Each structure stands twice: as structure tokens, then as C-alpha cells.
PyMOL Python script that loads the backbone (N, CA, C, O; Angstrom):
from pymol import cmd

cmd.read_pdbstr("""\
ATOM      1  N   MET A   1     134.556  -4.834 142.331  1.00  0.00           N
ATOM      2  CA  MET A   1     134.285  -6.089 143.002  1.00  0.00           C
ATOM      3  C   MET A   1     135.737  -6.945 142.680  1.00  0.00           C
ATOM      4  O   MET A   1     136.462  -6.688 141.718  1.00  0.00           O
ATOM      5  N   SER A   2     135.934  -7.733 143.423  1.00  0.00           N
ATOM      6  CA  SER A   2     137.532  -8.628 143.029  1.00  0.00           C
ATOM      7  C   SER A   2     137.136  -9.574 141.856  1.00  0.00           C
ATOM      8  O   SER A   2     136.098 -10.074 141.421  1.00  0.00           O
ATOM      9  N   GLN A   3     138.356  -9.577 141.579  1.00  0.00           N
ATOM     10  CA  GLN A   3     138.517 -10.561 140.181  1.00  0.00           C
ATOM     11  C   GLN A   3     138.211 -11.931 140.610  1.00  0.00           C
ATOM     12  O   GLN A   3     138.176 -12.184 141.815  1.00  0.00           O
ATOM     13  N   PRO A   4     137.970 -12.910 139.660  1.00  0.00           N
ATOM     14  CA  PRO A   4     137.840 -14.345 140.155  1.00  0.00           C
ATOM     15  C   PRO A   4     139.250 -14.918 140.280  1.00  0.00           C
ATOM     16  O   PRO A   4     140.252 -14.487 139.707  1.00  0.00           O
ATOM     17  N   GLN A   5     139.184 -15.841 141.024  1.00  0.00           N
ATOM     18  CA  GLN A   5     140.572 -16.719 140.992  1.00  0.00           C
ATOM     19  C   GLN A   5     140.612 -17.551 139.716  1.00  0.00           C
ATOM     20  O   GLN A   5     139.563 -18.090 139.364  1.00  0.00           O
ATOM     21  N   GLU A   6     141.652 -17.703 139.029  1.00  0.00           N
ATOM     22  CA  GLU A   6     142.030 -18.326 138.111  1.00  0.00           C
ATOM     23  C   GLU A   6     142.342 -19.991 138.442  1.00  0.00           C
ATOM     24  O   GLU A   6     143.417 -20.285 138.964  1.00  0.00           O
ATOM     25  N   PRO A   7     141.483 -20.901 138.155  1.00  0.00           N
ATOM     26  CA  PRO A   7     142.087 -22.389 138.587  1.00  0.00           C
ATOM     27  C   PRO A   7     143.305 -22.584 137.946  1.00  0.00           C
ATOM     28  O   PRO A   7     143.687 -22.272 136.818  1.00  0.00           O
ATOM     29  N   THR A   8     143.904 -23.219 138.972  1.00  0.00           N
ATOM     30  CA  THR A   8     145.180 -24.062 138.804  1.00  0.00           C
ATOM     31  C   THR A   8     145.114 -25.475 139.147  1.00  0.00           C
ATOM     32  O   THR A   8     144.171 -25.841 139.848  1.00  0.00           O
ATOM     33  N   PRO A   9     145.940 -26.284 138.773  1.00  0.00           N
ATOM     34  CA  PRO A   9     145.806 -27.423 139.300  1.00  0.00           C
ATOM     35  C   PRO A   9     145.831 -27.730 140.719  1.00  0.00           C
ATOM     36  O   PRO A   9     145.267 -28.734 141.155  1.00  0.00           O
ATOM     37  N   LYS A  10     146.473 -26.895 141.474  1.00  0.00           N
ATOM     38  CA  LYS A  10     146.847 -27.286 142.887  1.00  0.00           C
ATOM     39  C   LYS A  10     145.331 -26.638 143.455  1.00  0.00           C
ATOM     40  O   LYS A  10     144.782 -27.302 144.333  1.00  0.00           O
ATOM     41  N   ASN A  11     144.790 -25.651 143.092  1.00  0.00           N
ATOM     42  CA  ASN A  11     143.570 -25.248 143.909  1.00  0.00           C
ATOM     43  C   ASN A  11     142.275 -25.349 143.101  1.00  0.00           C
ATOM     44  O   ASN A  11     141.318 -24.674 143.479  1.00  0.00           O
ATOM     45  N   GLU A  12     142.161 -26.113 142.048  1.00  0.00           N
ATOM     46  CA  GLU A  12     141.123 -26.344 140.970  1.00  0.00           C
ATOM     47  C   GLU A  12     140.222 -27.521 141.908  1.00  0.00           C
ATOM     48  O   GLU A  12     139.005 -27.463 141.737  1.00  0.00           O
ATOM     49  N   ALA A  13     140.623 -28.357 142.678  1.00  0.00           N
ATOM     50  CA  ALA A  13     139.816 -29.260 143.451  1.00  0.00           C
ATOM     51  C   ALA A  13     139.041 -28.408 144.329  1.00  0.00           C
ATOM     52  O   ALA A  13     137.908 -28.862 144.495  1.00  0.00           O
ATOM     53  N   LYS A  14     139.255 -27.386 144.913  1.00  0.00           N
ATOM     54  CA  LYS A  14     138.776 -26.456 145.806  1.00  0.00           C
ATOM     55  C   LYS A  14     137.874 -25.479 145.363  1.00  0.00           C
ATOM     56  O   LYS A  14     137.396 -24.609 146.090  1.00  0.00           O
ATOM     57  N   LEU A  15     137.579 -25.661 143.848  1.00  0.00           N
ATOM     58  CA  LEU A  15     136.724 -24.621 143.195  1.00  0.00           C
ATOM     59  C   LEU A  15     135.424 -25.318 142.520  1.00  0.00           C
ATOM     60  O   LEU A  15     135.401 -26.400 141.935  1.00  0.00           O
ATOM     61  N   ARG A  16     134.625 -24.656 142.689  1.00  0.00           N
ATOM     62  CA  ARG A  16     133.446 -24.905 142.025  1.00  0.00           C
ATOM     63  C   ARG A  16     132.481 -23.871 141.377  1.00  0.00           C
ATOM     64  O   ARG A  16     132.377 -22.896 142.122  1.00  0.00           O
ATOM     65  N   PRO A  17     131.869 -23.772 140.443  1.00  0.00           N
ATOM     66  CA  PRO A  17     131.348 -22.800 139.666  1.00  0.00           C
ATOM     67  C   PRO A  17     130.150 -22.244 140.105  1.00  0.00           C
ATOM     68  O   PRO A  17     129.214 -23.020 140.293  1.00  0.00           O
ATOM     69  N   CYS A  18     129.962 -20.828 140.344  1.00  0.00           N
ATOM     70  CA  CYS A  18     128.917 -20.310 140.841  1.00  0.00           C
ATOM     71  C   CYS A  18     127.672 -20.670 140.372  1.00  0.00           C
ATOM     72  O   CYS A  18     127.972 -21.102 139.259  1.00  0.00           O
ATOM     73  N   ARG A  19     126.466 -20.784 140.471  1.00  0.00           N
ATOM     74  CA  ARG A  19     125.138 -21.563 139.818  1.00  0.00           C
ATOM     75  C   ARG A  19     124.593 -20.136 139.230  1.00  0.00           C
ATOM     76  O   ARG A  19     123.452 -20.272 138.790  1.00  0.00           O
ATOM     77  N   TYR A  20     125.054 -18.927 139.115  1.00  0.00           N
ATOM     78  CA  TYR A  20     124.489 -17.942 138.305  1.00  0.00           C
ATOM     79  C   TYR A  20     125.480 -17.637 137.385  1.00  0.00           C
ATOM     80  O   TYR A  20     125.275 -17.853 136.191  1.00  0.00           O
ATOM     81  N   CYS A  21     126.788 -17.046 137.871  1.00  0.00           N
ATOM     82  CA  CYS A  21     127.568 -16.323 136.853  1.00  0.00           C
ATOM     83  C   CYS A  21     128.576 -17.522 136.475  1.00  0.00           C
ATOM     84  O   CYS A  21     129.587 -17.158 135.874  1.00  0.00           O
ATOM     85  N   LYS A  22     128.469 -18.647 136.692  1.00  0.00           N
ATOM     86  CA  LYS A  22     129.754 -19.749 136.660  1.00  0.00           C
ATOM     87  C   LYS A  22     131.031 -19.446 136.835  1.00  0.00           C
ATOM     88  O   LYS A  22     131.889 -20.127 136.273  1.00  0.00           O
ATOM     89  N   THR A  23     131.401 -18.285 137.714  1.00  0.00           N
ATOM     90  CA  THR A  23     133.016 -18.151 137.696  1.00  0.00           C
ATOM     91  C   THR A  23     133.372 -18.953 138.830  1.00  0.00           C
ATOM     92  O   THR A  23     132.679 -18.849 139.842  1.00  0.00           O
ATOM     93  N   PRO A  24     134.392 -19.771 138.813  1.00  0.00           N
ATOM     94  CA  PRO A  24     134.865 -20.426 139.405  1.00  0.00           C
ATOM     95  C   PRO A  24     135.472 -19.852 140.742  1.00  0.00           C
ATOM     96  O   PRO A  24     136.379 -19.021 140.791  1.00  0.00           O
ATOM     97  N   ILE A  25     134.686 -20.554 142.058  1.00  0.00           N
ATOM     98  CA  ILE A  25     134.932 -19.701 143.571  1.00  0.00           C
ATOM     99  C   ILE A  25     135.123 -20.938 144.465  1.00  0.00           C
ATOM    100  O   ILE A  25     134.689 -22.064 144.223  1.00  0.00           O
ATOM    101  N   GLU A  26     135.770 -20.592 145.431  1.00  0.00           N
ATOM    102  CA  GLU A  26     136.247 -21.584 146.630  1.00  0.00           C
ATOM    103  C   GLU A  26     135.005 -22.164 147.052  1.00  0.00           C
ATOM    104  O   GLU A  26     133.955 -21.583 146.778  1.00  0.00           O
ATOM    105  N   LYS A  27     135.006 -23.345 147.746  1.00  0.00           N
ATOM    106  CA  LYS A  27     133.715 -24.218 148.063  1.00  0.00           C
ATOM    107  C   LYS A  27     133.297 -23.585 149.307  1.00  0.00           C
ATOM    108  O   LYS A  27     132.075 -23.472 149.408  1.00  0.00           O
ATOM    109  N   GLY A  28     133.991 -23.141 150.283  1.00  0.00           N
ATOM    110  CA  GLY A  28     133.419 -22.504 151.464  1.00  0.00           C
ATOM    111  C   GLY A  28     133.008 -21.024 151.728  1.00  0.00           C
ATOM    112  O   GLY A  28     132.789 -20.581 152.855  1.00  0.00           O
ATOM    113  N   LEU A  29     132.920 -20.253 150.492  1.00  0.00           N
ATOM    114  CA  LEU A  29     132.611 -18.983 150.640  1.00  0.00           C
ATOM    115  C   LEU A  29     131.065 -19.030 150.541  1.00  0.00           C
ATOM    116  O   LEU A  29     130.473 -19.826 149.811  1.00  0.00           O
ATOM    117  N   ARG A  30     130.481 -18.147 151.305  1.00  0.00           N
ATOM    118  CA  ARG A  30     128.908 -17.998 151.435  1.00  0.00           C
ATOM    119  C   ARG A  30     128.428 -17.089 150.421  1.00  0.00           C
ATOM    120  O   ARG A  30     127.221 -17.153 150.189  1.00  0.00           O
ATOM    121  N   ARG A  31     129.054 -16.331 149.827  1.00  0.00           N
ATOM    122  CA  ARG A  31     128.452 -15.264 148.901  1.00  0.00           C
ATOM    123  C   ARG A  31     129.617 -15.220 147.686  1.00  0.00           C
ATOM    124  O   ARG A  31     130.783 -15.061 148.049  1.00  0.00           O
ATOM    125  N   CYS A  32     129.345 -15.349 146.347  1.00  0.00           N
ATOM    126  CA  CYS A  32     129.979 -15.259 145.241  1.00  0.00           C
ATOM    127  C   CYS A  32     130.791 -13.616 145.023  1.00  0.00           C
ATOM    128  O   CYS A  32     130.187 -12.543 144.995  1.00  0.00           O
ATOM    129  N   PRO A  33     131.880 -13.755 144.924  1.00  0.00           N
ATOM    130  CA  PRO A  33     132.693 -12.428 145.065  1.00  0.00           C
ATOM    131  C   PRO A  33     132.379 -11.564 143.530  1.00  0.00           C
ATOM    132  O   PRO A  33     132.741 -10.413 143.288  1.00  0.00           O
ATOM    133  N   VAL A  34     131.845 -12.198 142.893  1.00  0.00           N
ATOM    134  CA  VAL A  34     131.613 -11.458 141.613  1.00  0.00           C
ATOM    135  C   VAL A  34     130.359 -11.007 141.077  1.00  0.00           C
ATOM    136  O   VAL A  34     130.260 -10.011 140.360  1.00  0.00           O
ATOM    137  N   CYS A  35     129.454 -11.702 141.406  1.00  0.00           N
ATOM    138  CA  CYS A  35     127.933 -11.591 141.130  1.00  0.00           C
ATOM    139  C   CYS A  35     127.039 -11.190 142.722  1.00  0.00           C
ATOM    140  O   CYS A  35     125.987 -10.557 142.815  1.00  0.00           O
ATOM    141  N   GLY A  36     127.670 -11.654 143.587  1.00  0.00           N
ATOM    142  CA  GLY A  36     127.017 -11.594 144.975  1.00  0.00           C
ATOM    143  C   GLY A  36     126.065 -12.452 145.360  1.00  0.00           C
ATOM    144  O   GLY A  36     125.296 -12.094 146.252  1.00  0.00           O
ATOM    145  N   THR A  37     125.942 -13.630 144.818  1.00  0.00           N
ATOM    146  CA  THR A  37     124.841 -14.675 144.836  1.00  0.00           C
ATOM    147  C   THR A  37     125.316 -15.349 146.552  1.00  0.00           C
ATOM    148  O   THR A  37     126.368 -15.706 147.082  1.00  0.00           O
ATOM    149  N   LEU A  38     124.062 -15.268 146.908  1.00  0.00           N
ATOM    150  CA  LEU A  38     124.101 -15.942 148.587  1.00  0.00           C
ATOM    151  C   LEU A  38     124.407 -17.906 148.178  1.00  0.00           C
ATOM    152  O   LEU A  38     123.838 -18.560 147.304  1.00  0.00           O
ATOM    153  N   THR A  39     125.213 -18.268 148.926  1.00  0.00           N
ATOM    154  CA  THR A  39     125.606 -19.715 148.764  1.00  0.00           C
ATOM    155  C   THR A  39     125.406 -19.989 147.595  1.00  0.00           C
ATOM    156  O   THR A  39     124.402 -20.570 147.184  1.00  0.00           O
ATOM    157  N   PRO A  40     126.485 -19.541 146.815  1.00  0.00           N
ATOM    158  CA  PRO A  40     126.667 -19.854 145.272  1.00  0.00           C
ATOM    159  C   PRO A  40     126.845 -21.024 144.675  1.00  0.00           C
ATOM    160  O   PRO A  40     126.592 -21.153 143.478  1.00  0.00           O
ATOM    161  N   HIS A  41     127.323 -22.071 145.459  1.00  0.00           N
ATOM    162  CA  HIS A  41     127.320 -23.327 145.228  1.00  0.00           C
ATOM    163  C   HIS A  41     126.417 -24.339 145.744  1.00  0.00           C
ATOM    164  O   HIS A  41     126.743 -25.524 145.800  1.00  0.00           O
ATOM    165  N   SER A  42     125.166 -23.850 146.164  1.00  0.00           N
ATOM    166  CA  SER A  42     124.177 -24.743 146.438  1.00  0.00           C
ATOM    167  C   SER A  42     123.997 -25.822 145.777  1.00  0.00           C
ATOM    168  O   SER A  42     123.675 -25.765 144.590  1.00  0.00           O
ATOM    169  N   ASP A  43     124.201 -27.200 146.528  1.00  0.00           N
ATOM    170  CA  ASP A  43     123.764 -28.452 145.543  1.00  0.00           C
ATOM    171  C   ASP A  43     122.355 -28.935 145.444  1.00  0.00           C
ATOM    172  O   ASP A  43     121.678 -29.232 146.428  1.00  0.00           O
ATOM    173  N   ALA A  44     122.044 -28.982 144.493  1.00  0.00           N
ATOM    174  CA  ALA A  44     120.522 -29.394 144.214  1.00  0.00           C
ATOM    175  C   ALA A  44     120.430 -30.679 144.771  1.00  0.00           C
ATOM    176  O   ALA A  44     119.710 -30.867 145.751  1.00  0.00           O
ATOM    177  N   LYS A  45     121.113 -31.632 144.230  1.00  0.00           N
ATOM    178  CA  LYS A  45     121.123 -32.929 144.642  1.00  0.00           C
ATOM    179  C   LYS A  45     121.016 -33.391 146.102  1.00  0.00           C
ATOM    180  O   LYS A  45     120.262 -34.292 146.468  1.00  0.00           O
ATOM    181  N   SER A  46     121.899 -32.643 146.964  1.00  0.00           N
ATOM    182  CA  SER A  46     121.775 -32.652 148.575  1.00  0.00           C
ATOM    183  C   SER A  46     120.565 -32.224 148.744  1.00  0.00           C
ATOM    184  O   SER A  46     119.793 -33.052 149.226  1.00  0.00           O
ATOM    185  N   THR A  47     120.054 -30.967 148.450  1.00  0.00           N
ATOM    186  CA  THR A  47     118.806 -30.528 149.092  1.00  0.00           C
ATOM    187  C   THR A  47     117.629 -31.546 148.544  1.00  0.00           C
ATOM    188  O   THR A  47     116.768 -31.921 149.340  1.00  0.00           O
ATOM    189  N   MET A  48     117.611 -31.923 147.370  1.00  0.00           N
ATOM    190  CA  MET A  48     116.616 -32.882 147.034  1.00  0.00           C
ATOM    191  C   MET A  48     116.480 -33.987 148.027  1.00  0.00           C
ATOM    192  O   MET A  48     115.387 -34.372 148.442  1.00  0.00           O
ATOM    193  N   PHE A  49     118.001 -34.647 148.510  1.00  0.00           N
ATOM    194  CA  PHE A  49     118.007 -35.894 149.238  1.00  0.00           C
ATOM    195  C   PHE A  49     117.223 -35.572 150.858  1.00  0.00           C
ATOM    196  O   PHE A  49     116.508 -36.284 151.564  1.00  0.00           O
ATOM    197  N   TRP A  50     117.653 -34.416 150.995  1.00  0.00           N
ATOM    198  CA  TRP A  50     117.324 -34.182 152.410  1.00  0.00           C
ATOM    199  C   TRP A  50     115.828 -33.861 152.460  1.00  0.00           C
ATOM    200  O   TRP A  50     115.237 -34.138 153.504  1.00  0.00           O
ATOM    201  N   ILE A  51     115.110 -33.275 151.386  1.00  0.00           N
ATOM    202  CA  ILE A  51     113.712 -33.077 151.442  1.00  0.00           C
ATOM    203  C   ILE A  51     112.948 -34.329 151.332  1.00  0.00           C
ATOM    204  O   ILE A  51     111.827 -34.426 151.832  1.00  0.00           O
ATOM    205  N   ALA A  52     113.651 -35.518 150.545  1.00  0.00           N
ATOM    206  CA  ALA A  52     112.871 -36.803 150.574  1.00  0.00           C
ATOM    207  C   ALA A  52     113.258 -37.545 151.826  1.00  0.00           C
ATOM    208  O   ALA A  52     112.527 -38.511 152.045  1.00  0.00           O
ATOM    209  N   VAL A  53     114.181 -37.352 152.673  1.00  0.00           N
ATOM    210  CA  VAL A  53     114.557 -37.779 153.861  1.00  0.00           C
ATOM    211  C   VAL A  53     113.413 -37.188 154.795  1.00  0.00           C
ATOM    212  O   VAL A  53     112.768 -37.966 155.497  1.00  0.00           O
ATOM    213  N   ILE A  54     113.212 -36.137 154.809  1.00  0.00           N
ATOM    214  CA  ILE A  54     112.070 -35.447 155.941  1.00  0.00           C
ATOM    215  C   ILE A  54     110.655 -35.865 155.389  1.00  0.00           C
ATOM    216  O   ILE A  54     109.706 -35.849 156.173  1.00  0.00           O
ATOM    217  N   LEU A  55     110.521 -36.134 154.448  1.00  0.00           N
ATOM    218  CA  LEU A  55     109.059 -36.392 153.604  1.00  0.00           C
ATOM    219  C   LEU A  55     108.997 -37.967 154.209  1.00  0.00           C
ATOM    220  O   LEU A  55     108.019 -38.456 154.775  1.00  0.00           O
ATOM    221  N   GLY A  56     110.140 -38.561 153.977  1.00  0.00           N
ATOM    222  CA  GLY A  56     109.988 -40.199 154.325  1.00  0.00           C
ATOM    223  C   GLY A  56     109.778 -40.504 155.651  1.00  0.00           C
ATOM    224  O   GLY A  56     108.970 -41.390 155.930  1.00  0.00           O
ATOM    225  N   VAL A  57     110.482 -39.808 156.669  1.00  0.00           N
ATOM    226  CA  VAL A  57     110.321 -39.702 158.248  1.00  0.00           C
ATOM    227  C   VAL A  57     108.655 -39.264 158.571  1.00  0.00           C
ATOM    228  O   VAL A  57     108.005 -39.795 159.472  1.00  0.00           O
ATOM    229  N   VAL A  58     108.227 -38.418 157.845  1.00  0.00           N
ATOM    230  CA  VAL A  58     107.183 -37.927 158.079  1.00  0.00           C
ATOM    231  C   VAL A  58     105.996 -38.755 157.694  1.00  0.00           C
ATOM    232  O   VAL A  58     104.973 -38.792 158.379  1.00  0.00           O
ATOM    233  N   TRP A  59     106.160 -39.417 156.581  1.00  0.00           N
ATOM    234  CA  TRP A  59     105.366 -40.271 156.477  1.00  0.00           C
ATOM    235  C   TRP A  59     105.356 -41.616 157.076  1.00  0.00           C
ATOM    236  O   TRP A  59     104.312 -42.241 157.264  1.00  0.00           O
ATOM    237  N   LEU A  60     106.645 -42.099 157.406  1.00  0.00           N
ATOM    238  CA  LEU A  60     106.401 -43.252 158.532  1.00  0.00           C
ATOM    239  C   LEU A  60     105.782 -42.839 159.770  1.00  0.00           C
ATOM    240  O   LEU A  60     104.795 -43.415 160.228  1.00  0.00           O
ATOM    241  N   TYR A  61     106.417 -41.721 160.393  1.00  0.00           N
ATOM    242  CA  TYR A  61     105.659 -41.244 161.542  1.00  0.00           C
ATOM    243  C   TYR A  61     103.838 -41.285 161.335  1.00  0.00           C
ATOM    244  O   TYR A  61     103.128 -41.748 162.227  1.00  0.00           O
ATOM    245  N   THR A  62     103.350 -40.819 160.240  1.00  0.00           N
ATOM    246  CA  THR A  62     102.001 -40.699 160.043  1.00  0.00           C
ATOM    247  C   THR A  62     101.254 -42.403 160.160  1.00  0.00           C
ATOM    248  O   THR A  62     100.237 -42.810 160.722  1.00  0.00           O
ATOM    249  N   LEU A  63     102.305 -43.073 159.350  1.00  0.00           N
ATOM    250  CA  LEU A  63     101.663 -44.503 159.147  1.00  0.00           C
ATOM    251  C   LEU A  63     101.670 -45.115 160.414  1.00  0.00           C
ATOM    252  O   LEU A  63     100.725 -45.868 160.648  1.00  0.00           O
ATOM    253  N   ILE A  64     102.646 -44.935 161.404  1.00  0.00           N
ATOM    254  CA  ILE A  64     102.888 -45.601 162.699  1.00  0.00           C
ATOM    255  C   ILE A  64     101.617 -45.218 163.485  1.00  0.00           C
ATOM    256  O   ILE A  64     100.822 -46.022 163.972  1.00  0.00           O
ATOM    257  N   GLN A  65     101.528 -43.640 163.546  1.00  0.00           N
ATOM    258  CA  GLN A  65     100.428 -43.003 164.388  1.00  0.00           C
ATOM    259  C   GLN A  65      98.966 -43.497 164.133  1.00  0.00           C
ATOM    260  O   GLN A  65      98.005 -43.511 164.901  1.00  0.00           O
ATOM    261  N   GLY A  66      99.082 -43.917 162.773  1.00  0.00           N
ATOM    262  CA  GLY A  66      97.392 -43.990 162.235  1.00  0.00           C
ATOM    263  C   GLY A  66      96.965 -45.307 162.850  1.00  0.00           C
ATOM    264  O   GLY A  66      95.797 -45.517 163.178  1.00  0.00           O
ATOM    265  N   LYS A  67      97.959 -46.201 163.000  1.00  0.00           N
ATOM    266  CA  LYS A  67      97.234 -47.754 163.502  1.00  0.00           C
ATOM    267  C   LYS A  67      96.984 -47.747 165.012  1.00  0.00           C
ATOM    268  O   LYS A  67      96.487 -48.730 165.561  1.00  0.00           O
TER     269      LYS A  67
END
""", "prot")
cmd.dss("prot")
cmd.show_as("cartoon", "prot")
cmd.util.cbc("prot")
cmd.orient("prot")
């Protein structure tokens, strides 16, 4: 496996920690180069937001269709 990239002031803004091994990795990577985790920096807040939006739309749809 490759060694993790050391954060520097120049590239630090582009790095986020892997959710499992906490190694700093680039934002655009689909797999952590150290532990192999798929989507290593998936943002839980973003996921929860979209789940809430979808549930809200479904709730509104059922509310409108029930009348």
C-alpha cells in the first residue's frame, strides 16, 4: 500500500481524514489508499440532510394526496 500524503499548508485544505483509519487523504478519492475504505470521507451530515429532504417530500406528497 502507498504511504499517506503528509499535510502541508499548500495541500492541507484538500485533505480530509479517512473515517476509519483517520489518515489525511485527498477529497476526490473514492477509496482510502491506506485502509481501502470505499468513500472514506463520506459526510454524515450531508447524508442525513438528504434523507430528511426526501422524507419531507414524501410526507408532503402523502399529505396532498390524502385530501
